[in-house]
FIMARKOL-638639 format. One line per field, with one value per atom (N, C-alpha, C): residue in one letter; residue number from 0; y, x, z. Coordinates in steps of 0.05 Angstrom, whole numbers, plus 5000, padded with zeros to 4 digits. Atoms other than C-alpha are relative to their C-alpha. Layout:
BEGIN
aa = c(A_...)
i = c(NUM_...)
c2 = c(Y_...)
c1 = c(X_...)
c3 = c(Z_...)
This chain:
BEGIN
aa = c(M_M_M_A_A_A_G_G_G_S_S_S_H_H_H_P_P_P_R_R_R_T_T_T_R_R_R_E_E_E_I_I_I_T_T_T_E_E_E_R_R_R_D_D_D_L_L_L_D_D_D_V_V_V_V_V_V_G_G_G_D_D_D_L_L_L_L_L_L_T_T_T_R_R_R_G_G_G_F_F_F_A_A_A_Y_Y_Y_R_R_R_P_P_P_R_R_R_T_T_T_Y_Y_Y_W_W_W_M_M_M_R_R_R_G_G_G_L_L_L_H_H_H_R_R_R_Q_Q_Q_A_A_A_T_T_T_R_R_R_E_E_E_V_V_V_P_P_P_P_P_P_N_N_N_A_A_A_P_P_P_R_R_R_F_F_F_G_G_G_Y_Y_Y_L_L_L_M_M_M_E_E_E_H_H_H_D_D_D_G_G_G_V_V_V_A_A_A_V_V_V_G_G_G_C_C_C_L_L_L_L_L_L_L_L_L_I_I_I_Y_Y_Y_A_A_A_R_R_R_K_K_K_M_M_M_I_I_I_D_D_D_G_G_G_V_V_V_V_V_V_A_A_A_D_D_D_T_T_T_C_C_C_N_N_N_V_V_V_S_S_S_S_S_S_W_W_W_Y_Y_Y_V_V_V_D_D_D_P_P_P_A_A_A_F_F_F_R_R_R_N_N_N_F_F_F_G_G_G_A_A_A_M_M_M_F_F_F_A_A_A_S_S_S_M_M_M_V_V_V_Q_Q_Q_K_K_K_R_R_R_K_K_K_D_D_D_V_V_V_T_T_T_Y_Y_Y_F_F_F_N_N_N_I_I_I_T_T_T_P_P_P_A_A_A_R_R_R_P_P_P_T_T_T_W_W_W_P_P_P_I_I_I_L_L_L_E_E_E_A_A_A_Q_Q_Q_G_G_G_Y_Y_Y_V_V_V_R_R_R_W_W_W_C_C_C_S_S_S_G_G_G_Q_Q_Q_F_F_F_L_L_L_A_A_A_L_L_L_P_P_P_F_F_F_L_L_L_S_S_S_W_W_W_R_R_R_G_G_G_A_A_A_T_T_T_I_I_I_S_S_S_I_I_I_A_A_A_R_R_R_V_V_V_T_T_T_A_A_A_D_D_D_S_S_S_A_A_A_P_P_P_V_V_V_E_E_E_G_G_G_L_L_L_R_R_R_A_A_A_E_E_E_D_D_D_D_D_D_A_A_A_M_M_M_L_L_L_R_R_R_R_R_R_H_H_H_A_A_A_G_G_G_Y_Y_Y_G_G_G_N_N_N_L_L_L_S_S_S_L_L_L_V_V_V_C_C_C_R_R_R_A_A_A_N_N_N_G_G_G_R_R_R_A_A_A_M_M_M_P_P_P_F_F_F_I_I_I_F_F_F_F_F_F_Q_Q_Q_L_L_L_R_R_R_K_K_K_R_R_R_R_R_R_G_G_G_F_F_F_I_I_I_P_P_P_M_M_M_P_P_P_A_A_A_V_V_V_Q_Q_Q_L_L_L_A_A_A_Y_Y_Y_C_C_C_P_P_P_S_S_S_I_I_I_S_S_S_D_D_D_F_F_F_A_A_A_A_A_A_C_C_C_A_A_A_G_G_G_A_A_A_L_L_L_G_G_G_R_R_R_Y_Y_Y_L_L_L_L_L_L_L_L_L_R_R_R_G_G_G_K_K_K_P_P_P_I_I_I_V_V_V_I_I_I_L_L_L_D_D_D_A_A_A_D_D_D_G_G_G_P_P_P_L_L_L_A_A_A_G_G_G_I_I_I_P_P_P_G_G_G_H_H_H_F_F_F_S_S_S_Q_Q_Q_A_A_A_R_R_R_G_G_G_R_R_R_K_K_K_Y_Y_Y_F_F_F_K_K_K_G_G_G_P_P_P_H_H_H_R_R_R_P_P_P_R_R_R_L_L_L_V_V_V_D_D_D_L_L_L_A_A_A_D_D_D_T_T_T_E_E_E_L_L_L_A_A_A_I_I_I_Y_Y_Y_G_G_G_P_P_P)
i = c(0_0_0_1_1_1_2_2_2_3_3_3_4_4_4_5_5_5_6_6_6_7_7_7_8_8_8_9_9_9_10_10_10_11_11_11_12_12_12_13_13_13_14_14_14_15_15_15_16_16_16_17_17_17_18_18_18_19_19_19_20_20_20_21_21_21_22_22_22_23_23_23_24_24_24_25_25_25_26_26_26_27_27_27_28_28_28_29_29_29_30_30_30_31_31_31_32_32_32_33_33_33_34_34_34_35_35_35_36_36_36_37_37_37_38_38_38_39_39_39_40_40_40_41_41_41_42_42_42_43_43_43_44_44_44_45_45_45_46_46_46_47_47_47_48_48_48_49_49_49_50_50_50_51_51_51_52_52_52_53_53_53_54_54_54_55_55_55_56_56_56_57_57_57_58_58_58_59_59_59_60_60_60_61_61_61_62_62_62_63_63_63_64_64_64_65_65_65_66_66_66_67_67_67_68_68_68_69_69_69_70_70_70_71_71_71_72_72_72_73_73_73_74_74_74_75_75_75_76_76_76_77_77_77_78_78_78_79_79_79_80_80_80_81_81_81_82_82_82_83_83_83_84_84_84_85_85_85_86_86_86_87_87_87_88_88_88_89_89_89_90_90_90_91_91_91_92_92_92_93_93_93_94_94_94_95_95_95_96_96_96_97_97_97_98_98_98_99_99_99_100_100_100_101_101_101_102_102_102_103_103_103_104_104_104_105_105_105_106_106_106_107_107_107_108_108_108_109_109_109_110_110_110_111_111_111_112_112_112_113_113_113_114_114_114_115_115_115_116_116_116_117_117_117_118_118_118_119_119_119_120_120_120_121_121_121_122_122_122_123_123_123_124_124_124_125_125_125_126_126_126_127_127_127_128_128_128_129_129_129_130_130_130_131_131_131_132_132_132_133_133_133_134_134_134_135_135_135_136_136_136_137_137_137_138_138_138_139_139_139_140_140_140_141_141_141_142_142_142_143_143_143_144_144_144_145_145_145_146_146_146_147_147_147_148_148_148_149_149_149_150_150_150_151_151_151_152_152_152_153_153_153_154_154_154_155_155_155_156_156_156_157_157_157_158_158_158_159_159_159_160_160_160_161_161_161_162_162_162_163_163_163_164_164_164_165_165_165_166_166_166_167_167_167_168_168_168_169_169_169_170_170_170_171_171_171_172_172_172_173_173_173_174_174_174_175_175_175_176_176_176_177_177_177_178_178_178_179_179_179_180_180_180_181_181_181_182_182_182_183_183_183_184_184_184_185_185_185_186_186_186_187_187_187_188_188_188_189_189_189_190_190_190_191_191_191_192_192_192_193_193_193_194_194_194_195_195_195_196_196_196_197_197_197_198_198_198_199_199_199_200_200_200_201_201_201_202_202_202_203_203_203_204_204_204_205_205_205_206_206_206_207_207_207_208_208_208_209_209_209_210_210_210_211_211_211_212_212_212_213_213_213_214_214_214_215_215_215_216_216_216_217_217_217_218_218_218_219_219_219_220_220_220_221_221_221_222_222_222_223_223_223_224_224_224_225_225_225_226_226_226_227_227_227_228_228_228_229_229_229_230_230_230_231_231_231_232_232_232_233_233_233_234_234_234_235_235_235_236_236_236_237_237_237_238_238_238_239_239_239_240_240_240_241_241_241_242_242_242_243_243_243_244_244_244_245_245_245_246_246_246_247_247_247_248_248_248_249_249_249_250_250_250_251_251_251_252_252_252_253_253_253_254_254_254_255_255_255_256_256_256_257_257_257_258_258_258_259_259_259_260_260_260_261_261_261_262_262_262_263_263_263_264_264_264_265_265_265_266_266_266_267_267_267_268_268_268_269_269_269_270_270_270_271_271_271_272_272_272_273_273_273_274_274_274_275_275_275_276_276_276_277_277_277_278_278_278_279_279_279_280_280_280_281_281_281_282_282_282_283_283_283_284_284_284_285_285_285_286_286_286_287_287_287_288_288_288_289_289_289_290_290_290)
c2 = c(5010_4292_5021_4977_4353_4992_5006_4353_4978_5020_4307_4968_5028_4234_4987_5015_4185_4988_5012_4155_4974_5025_4086_4995_5006_4065_4972_5022_4006_5002_4996_3996_4992_5004_4002_4995_5005_3983_5024_4979_4055_5008_4997_4050_4979_5029_3986_5013_4991_4031_5011_4986_4068_4972_5024_4001_4987_5013_3969_5019_4987_4026_5001_5003_4023_4973_5026_3948_4997_5004_3955_5016_4987_4005_4983_5013_3959_4973_5025_3896_5000_5000_3906_4984_5027_3838_4995_5005_3837_5021_4987_3870_5011_4991_3913_4986_5018_3864_4978_5022_3812_5015_4994_3857_5006_4992_3884_4972_5024_3811_4993_5010_3791_5018_4980_3852_4997_5006_3843_4973_5023_3771_5004_4994_3796_5013_4987_3842_4983_5019_3785_4975_5027_3728_5011_4996_3717_5006_4997_3742_4995_5001_3731_5029_4977_3782_5017_4982_3847_4996_5004_3830_5019_4982_3880_4982_5017_3855_5003_5002_3878_5005_4991_3906_5027_4971_3973_5018_4983_4035_5024_4982_4086_5026_4974_4161_5025_4976_4225_5023_4976_4290_4993_5013_4251_4986_5019_4215_4972_5026_4141_4994_5001_4122_4974_5032_4049_4985_5020_3988_4974_5027_3923_4982_5018_3865_4978_5018_3820_4983_5018_3758_4986_5009_3735_4977_5024_3664_4987_5015_3623_4971_5029_3547_4985_5019_3485_4994_5006_3471_4980_5021_3405_5000_5001_3405_5023_4972_3480_5020_4979_3537_5021_4978_3586_5024_4975_3657_5005_4993_3665_5021_4976_3720_4995_5005_3708_5032_4974_3772_4999_5006_3781_5027_4984_3832_5030_4974_3902_5017_4977_3968_5026_4975_4032_5018_4984_4092_5004_4996_4101_5023_4979_4169_4994_5009_4133_4976_5032_4068_5000_5001_4089_4992_5005_4079_4975_5023_4013_4976_5016_3969_5001_4998_4001_4997_5004_4001_4965_5031_3920_4992_5008_3911_5008_4993_3948_4989_5010_3911_4968_5025_3844_4991_5000_3850_4984_5021_3805_4973_5021_3754_4971_5028_3706_4995_5007_3707_4989_5013_3660_5022_4988_3702_4986_5017_3671_5011_4993_3685_4978_5026_3634_5006_4993_3671_5022_4981_3702_4998_5000_3721_4992_5013_3688_5023_4983_3757_5009_4994_3765_4980_5028_3697_5006_4992_3723_5022_4979_3786_4990_5006_3748_4982_5010_3703_5017_4979_3763_5014_4991_3785_4980_5022_3723_4977_5023_3679_4975_5029_3607_4986_5018_3563_4974_5023_3510_4982_5009_3492_5000_4994_3476_4999_4996_3467_4990_5013_3437_4967_5027_3363_5000_5003_3357_4973_5023_3296_4991_5012_3247_4977_5021_3211_4982_5022_3175_4976_5026_3127_4986_5017_3110_4981_5016_3049_5002_4998_3073_5014_4989_3088_4995_5010_3047_5002_5008_3032_5028_4973_3106_5014_4983_3144_5029_4979_3215_5020_4981_3272_5027_4972_3344_5019_4986_3397_5029_4973_3463_5018_4980_3530_4993_5004_3507_4970_5027_3434_4999_5006_3407_4992_5009_3390_4973_5029_3330_4980_5019_3273_4991_5010_3253_5020_4979_3319_5021_4979_3367_5026_4977_3433_5017_4976_3476_4990_5009_3432_4997_4999_3425_5034_4972_3505_5009_4999_3507_4995_5009_3468_5018_4984_3508_5024_4972_3573_5001_4997_3556_4987_5000_3525_5029_4979_3592_5019_4986_3624_4990_5017_3576_4981_5018_3528_4971_5026_3452_4986_5014_3420_4971_5028_3347_4983_5014_3296_4970_5025_3226_4987_5020_3165_4975_5025_3107_4990_5010_3059_5019_4988_3098_5028_4971_3165_5017_4977_3232_5018_4982_3267_5027_4974_3345_5000_4992_3363_5028_4979_3430_5005_4993_3446_5026_4973_3511_4994_5010_3510_5019_4980_3540_5011_4990_3586_5014_4991_3606_5027_4972_3669_5004_4993_3702_4983_5020_3648_4974_5023_3596_4981_5018_3533_4997_4999_3524_4971_5027_3452_4998_5004_3424_4991_5009_3423_5015_4989_3437_4999_4998_3456_4990_5010_3418_5020_4979_3474_4993_5004_3435_4972_5026_3364_4994_5002_3334_4996_5007_3311_4990_5013_3288_4972_5030_3219_4993_5001_3228_5002_4997_3254_4974_5017_3198_4973_5024_3146_5003_4992_3176_5004_4993_3190_4991_5014_3138_5011_4993_3154_5032_4971_3231_5005_4998_3226_4992_5009_3190_5019_4980_3235_5030_4976_3295_4993_5003_3263_5002_4999_3253_5028_4977_3325_5018_4987_3344_5013_4990_3354_4974_5025_3301_5005_4993_3339_5012_4994_3355_5011_4987_3409_5004_4992_3411_5005_4993_3435_4977_5023_3385_5009_5003_3376_4981_5021_3319_4984_5021_3265_4984_5021_3225_4969_5030_3151_4989_5010_3113_5019_4980_3174_5007_4988_3187_5031_4968_3258_5009_4987_3309_5020_4978_3349_5019_4973_3421_5015_4979_3470_5029_4975_3525_5019_4983_3550_4987_5015_3536_5007_5001_3558_5020_4982_3589_5001_4990_3623_5009_4994_3633_5014_4986_3671_5001_5000_3659_4976_5020_3608_4970_5025_3556_4992_5002_3524_4985_5010_3516_4972_5027_3450_5004_5003_3430_4997_5000_3429_5011_4988_3478_5032_4973_3539_5013_4990_3547_5033_4972_3624_5014_4979_3652_5016_4984_3699_4983_5020_3638_4993_5010_3618_5025_4974_3689_5016_4985_3726_4986_5019_3669_4996_5005_3632_5020)
c1 = c(5009_8601_5004_4997_8588_4995_5007_8581_5016_4984_8604_5001_5002_8622_4973_5024_8563_4999_5001_8543_4982_5018_8515_4986_5021_8456_4983_5017_8411_4979_5027_8355_4974_5023_8285_4976_5024_8212_4996_5009_8207_5015_4981_8262_4994_5001_8235_4990_5006_8204_5027_4973_8273_5022_4978_8314_4989_5010_8267_5010_4995_8277_5033_4975_8353_5008_4992_8358_4991_5012_8312_5018_4978_8364_5025_4973_8422_4998_5002_8391_4977_5018_8355_4985_5012_8337_4978_5021_8296_4976_5020_8226_4997_5002_8211_4987_5020_8157_5018_4987_8212_5013_4986_8250_4975_5017_8191_4993_5014_8162_5021_4979_8230_5005_4996_8236_4976_5021_8169_4999_5001_8180_5025_4978_8246_4990_5014_8203_4986_5014_8166_5013_4982_8222_5018_4986_8256_5033_4972_8330_5010_4988_8379_5004_4996_8388_5023_4979_8426_5010_4991_8427_4982_5019_8398_4980_5023_8333_5004_5002_8346_5029_4978_8418_5008_4991_8448_4996_5008_8430_5027_4982_8485_4986_5016_8459_5023_4983_8491_4981_5013_8465_4965_5029_8395_4989_5013_8387_5013_4987_8399_5013_4987_8453_5010_4992_8465_4988_5010_8442_5013_4989_8465_4984_5020_8416_5020_4990_8437_4981_5022_8400_5011_4990_8414_4981_5014_8395_5014_4986_8409_4992_5003_8418_5021_4984_8451_5023_4977_8517_5014_4983_8555_4992_5011_8513_5006_4993_8532_4981_5016_8485_5016_4986_8511_4982_5014_8490_5013_4989_8499_4991_5004_8494_5004_4999_8479_5007_4993_8515_4988_5012_8464_5006_5000_8451_5007_4993_8481_5004_4996_8481_5005_4991_8517_4995_5001_8499_5026_4974_8557_5017_4984_8578_5013_4994_8592_5013_4989_8622_5027_4973_8692_4997_5007_8656_4991_5013_8631_5010_4982_8685_5000_4995_8690_4969_5029_8610_4994_5007_8611_5020_4983_8667_4993_5002_8648_4979_5021_8587_5006_4990_8625_5019_4982_8661_4995_5004_8630_5011_4980_8678_4979_5018_8618_4987_5018_8584_5009_4992_8592_4987_5008_8585_5004_4999_8573_4986_5011_8561_4990_5003_8523_4993_5000_8515_5017_4983_8584_5005_4994_8594_5030_4971_8659_5021_4979_8697_5004_4993_8692_5007_4988_8719_5028_4975_8791_4998_5002_8764_4993_5013_8724_5027_4974_8792_5018_4983_8830_4989_5010_8786_4996_5000_8790_4978_5019_8737_5007_4990_8743_4975_5021_8704_4993_5011_8660_4985_5011_8625_5011_4982_8660_4984_5013_8602_4969_5029_8533_5000_5000_8511_4970_5025_8456_4988_5004_8422_4974_5023_8372_4994_5004_8348_4978_5024_8286_5013_4988_8340_5014_4986_8367_4981_5018_8345_4995_5003_8353_4974_5024_8294_4978_5029_8239_4978_5024_8201_4995_5002_8204_4973_5026_8138_5007_4994_8132_4977_5022_8087_5007_4991_8080_4989_5004_8082_4987_5010_8041_5003_4999_8038_4982_5025_7973_4998_5003_7992_5000_4997_7988_5027_4968_8051_5004_4990_8086_5013_4984_8099_5022_4973_8165_5020_4975_8198_5003_4990_8235_4979_5017_8191_5010_4985_8243_4996_5005_8243_4972_5029_8167_4992_5004_8164_5014_4983_8218_4986_5011_8181_4974_5027_8112_5008_4989_8153_5005_4987_8187_4976_5024_8120_4986_5016_8090_5016_4986_8147_5000_5004_8128_5018_4980_8180_4986_5009_8169_5008_4992_8168_4989_5005_8172_5007_4993_8175_5004_4994_8210_4997_5000_8194_5012_4984_8238_5013_4992_8253_4996_5014_8210_5015_4991_8247_4988_5013_8220_5020_4975_8270_4990_5012_8253_5019_4989_8268_4987_5010_8262_5008_4990_8262_4994_5011_8262_4994_5016_8219_5011_4983_8264_4984_5007_8244_5026_4976_8285_5008_4995_8323_5027_4973_8380_5010_4986_8384_5010_4993_8400_4975_5017_8367_4969_5027_8318_4984_5013_8304_4980_5017_8248_5014_4984_8287_4992_5003_8283_5029_4977_8339_4997_5006_8351_5013_4993_8352_5008_4992_8354_4993_5007_8358_5024_4985_8389_5033_4970_8455_4998_4998_8475_4993_5005_8474_4966_5033_8397_4990_5011_8387_5004_4996_8423_4982_5018_8387_4972_5027_8319_5000_5001_8337_4983_5015_8301_4968_5029_8232_4999_5005_8243_5003_4997_8262_4977_5023_8200_4978_5022_8157_5002_4997_8184_5002_5002_8186_4970_5028_8111_4989_5011_8103_5020_4982_8148_5028_4976_8211_5020_4986_8258_5035_4973_8325_4999_4994_8349_5029_4977_8404_5008_4989_8445_5028_4972_8509_5016_4983_8564_5026_4977_8637_5015_4995_8630_4979_5024_8590_4991_5010_8547_4997_4999_8555_4972_5021_8496_4976_5019_8457_5012_4990_8465_4996_5001_8477_5027_4972_8535_5009_4992_8575_5019_4988_8599_5009_4986_8645_4997_5006_8618_4985_5017_8567_4997_5004_8550_5019_4976_8615_4987_5010_8602_5024_4976_8647_4987_5005_8646_5023_4978_8685_4985_5011_8676_5004_4992_8679_4984_5011_8631_4995_5005_8632_4974_5028_8567_4994_5003_8535_4992_5014_8525_4968_5028_8451_4984_5015_8431_4994_5004_8402_4977_5025_8343_5003_4999_8330_5021_4984_8375_4991_5013_8365_4987_5012_8348_4970_5023_8292_4979_5019_8266_4993_5006_8272_4993_5005_8272_5021_4975_8321_5001)
c3 = c(4970_0594_5020_4981_0641_5026_4968_0720_5009_4987_0767_4990_5004_0767_5002_4990_0763_5026_4970_0831_4995_5000_0843_5025_4976_0889_4994_5005_0894_4986_5014_0848_5018_4981_0885_4977_5013_0863_4980_5016_0837_4976_5021_0790_4973_5021_0745_4974_5025_0689_4988_5011_0682_4995_5006_0688_4974_5027_0631_4978_5024_0589_4992_5004_0601_4982_5010_0585_4970_5029_0521_4985_5017_0496_4991_5000_0511_4988_5008_0488_4973_5023_0417_4995_5008_0408_5022_4977_0471_5000_4997_0480_5024_4971_0540_5014_4984_0563_5010_4990_0568_5030_4979_0620_5019_4973_0659_5013_4987_0668_5017_4985_0696_5026_4977_0741_5020_4981_0769_5016_4989_0786_5023_4982_0821_5024_4979_0861_5023_4982_0894_5013_4991_0905_5027_4974_0968_4994_5007_0970_5028_4971_1030_5013_4984_1084_4986_5011_1064_4973_5024_0993_4982_5016_0938_4986_5016_0908_4969_5028_0836_4991_5008_0834_5006_4991_0825_4974_5018_0785_4996_5004_0757_4995_5007_0755_4999_5002_0733_4995_4995_0754_4999_4999_0772_4979_5022_0708_4998_5001_0701_4976_5023_0654_5001_5002_0670_5022_4980_0709_4997_5000_0734_5018_4984_0748_5016_4988_0802_5013_4992_0822_5026_4975_0899_5007_4991_0923_5019_4978_0983_4996_5010_0967_5016_4991_0990_4976_5019_0955_5017_4986_0976_5030_4973_1043_5014_4986_1058_4989_5008_1059_4990_5014_1008_4989_5014_0986_4975_5027_0910_4987_5017_0862_4971_5029_0789_4985_5013_0756_4975_5021_0704_4979_5025_0646_5014_4996_0649_4977_5023_0605_5011_4992_0611_4975_5024_0561_4994_5016_0510_5012_4988_0543_5028_4973_0612_4999_5000_0585_5014_4985_0613_5031_4966_0684_5002_5000_0662_5017_4983_0688_5028_4970_0754_5012_4990_0759_5004_5005_0744_5026_4981_0795_5031_4973_0852_5019_4990_0869_5004_4999_0872_5021_4981_0934_5027_4973_0989_4996_5002_1001_5011_4992_1032_4981_5019_0968_4974_5029_0901_4982_5026_0843_4974_5023_0778_4977_5023_0705_4982_5012_0668_4968_5030_0597_4989_5009_0583_4967_5030_0514_4993_5006_0481_5006_4996_0483_5025_4973_0555_5014_4984_0575_5009_4992_0581_5021_4981_0616_5028_4970_0671_5015_4993_0677_5013_4985_0692_5024_4980_0741_5022_4980_0782_5000_5003_0758_4985_5011_0746_4987_5017_0697_5014_4985_0726_4982_5016_0664_4970_5027_0595_4976_5024_0547_5009_5000_0534_4984_5008_0520_4985_5010_0469_4994_4998_0484_4994_5012_0455_5021_4979_0521_4996_5003_0491_4987_5012_0459_5023_4976_0528_5009_4990_0557_5031_4976_0627_5012_4990_0671_4989_5012_0638_5020_4978_0700_5016_4984_0728_4993_5001_0738_4999_4998_0721_5002_4994_0743_4999_5004_0724_5025_4976_0778_4984_5014_0763_5026_4978_0805_5017_4982_0836_5011_4991_0852_5031_4971_0922_5007_4991_0960_4991_5006_0930_5022_4978_0978_4994_5003_0986_4996_5006_0964_5024_4983_1010_4998_5002_1025_4976_5018_0988_4973_5024_0927_4991_5011_0924_4995_5005_0930_4973_5030_0876_4973_5024_0825_4998_5002_0836_4991_5006_0833_4969_5028_0765_4981_5018_0738_4996_4998_0756_4975_5024_0705_4975_5027_0651_4993_5004_0659_5007_4996_0660_5025_4970_0731_4998_4996_0738_5022_4982_0789_4994_5004_0780_5022_4980_0824_4995_5010_0826_5031_4973_0889_5023_4976_0935_5001_5000_0914_4988_5015_0891_4991_5006_0847_4983_5014_0825_4972_5024_0752_4992_5014_0718_4972_5028_0643_4993_5015_0605_4972_5026_0547_4979_5019_0493_4977_5019_0443_4979_5016_0377_5005_4993_0391_4988_5015_0357_4979_5022_0305_5016_4987_0361_5004_4993_0381_4986_5017_0322_5005_4999_0341_5020_4973_0386_5024_4976_0452_5024_4972_0524_5010_4988_0571_5031_4975_0634_5019_4983_0688_5031_4971_0754_4999_4991_0777_5021_4978_0840_4993_5010_0801_4970_5024_0732_5002_5000_0753_5002_5000_0768_4972_5027_0701_4985_5019_0669_5012_4992_0714_4993_5012_0690_4972_5027_0618_4985_5021_0583_5002_4993_0620_4995_5007_0614_4970_5028_0544_4984_5011_0525_5007_4991_0564_4984_5012_0531_4967_5028_0461_4992_5009_0463_5002_5001_0475_4981_5023_0412_5010_4992_0452_4999_5002_0431_5012_4992_0449_5028_4972_0520_5000_4999_0525_5034_4969_0593_5001_4995_0620_5002_4999_0621_4995_5007_0618_4980_5023_0563_4999_5005_0540_5025_4974_0585_4987_5007_0581_5000_5006_0556_4990_5011_0531_4972_5024_0457_4997_5001_0439_4989_5014_0418_5018_4977_0471_4980_5013_0444_5018_4984_0477_4987_5015_0427_5019_4981_0480_5027_4973_0555_5018_4978_0586_5023_4979_0654_5021_4980_0710_5028_4969_0783_5014_4982_0836_5029_4976_0910_5015_4979_0966_4991_5007_0935_4969_5028_0867_4991_5006_0837_4989_5007_0817_4968_5028_0741_5003_5000_0725_5022_4980_0777_4995_5009_0741_5012_4986_0787_5008_4988_0807_4987_5016_0755_4984_5023_0699_4978_5024_0649_5011_4985_0702_5001_4991_0721_4978_5021_0657_4973_5022_0607_4982_5020_0558_4976)
């Protein structure tokens, strides 16, 4: 490795092809189209002021040797406006791996931002904990909501990218549902007792040997209690569309909903002033790039 140490700068739109090449080298099981689709989605979404749109690039003698994807968002957490950052995929060429830890840590220093990792590999769990990250989700619940008696009288409507504004929803929730429908996710509105509740599901495809069953993943809802209240209606809606299983982040089994809780997958970590909510994966890597 000749020359000076590598330098780090923000990724710009002119770098997207290079970033796509780096990530394709680093993640052999993902096609380049997967990365380019997500990068172009990042190019058009809103980000908080003073936040990088894509993340950071590592260069050595003018050649890109690494990249780190960051997905910033501004959202409400426990009634407070919070800036969050999904620390997403990163890759560094083998010759520069000794700079990898420094590269990853130097872009996570803002004290006002809550950083989180929603897809940590098991070997990285102790590393994240040593870096000050705290676990906020212990596992996943594989639910069979169509067997639940709850929510039998609830009505359900699908929202598409071109749908008219949904009566009774906050403007932010309405825009979120239509945005995620445009990503190919399933956006639904449940109505009960005069209340409209937004739900988003990831439409899972088999990948790397995981999730071979007909399932969806709950990406967003106002709260787990809202999902439990609507479980029967949602479950039967999804069952009629060939999706009997709903996977959701949880810290244990859900009362009144048949299923199985597992700690083998689904652990999530955060660092910063605001603890993320369970079942809020909207505008994260799983939504923008795909599960």
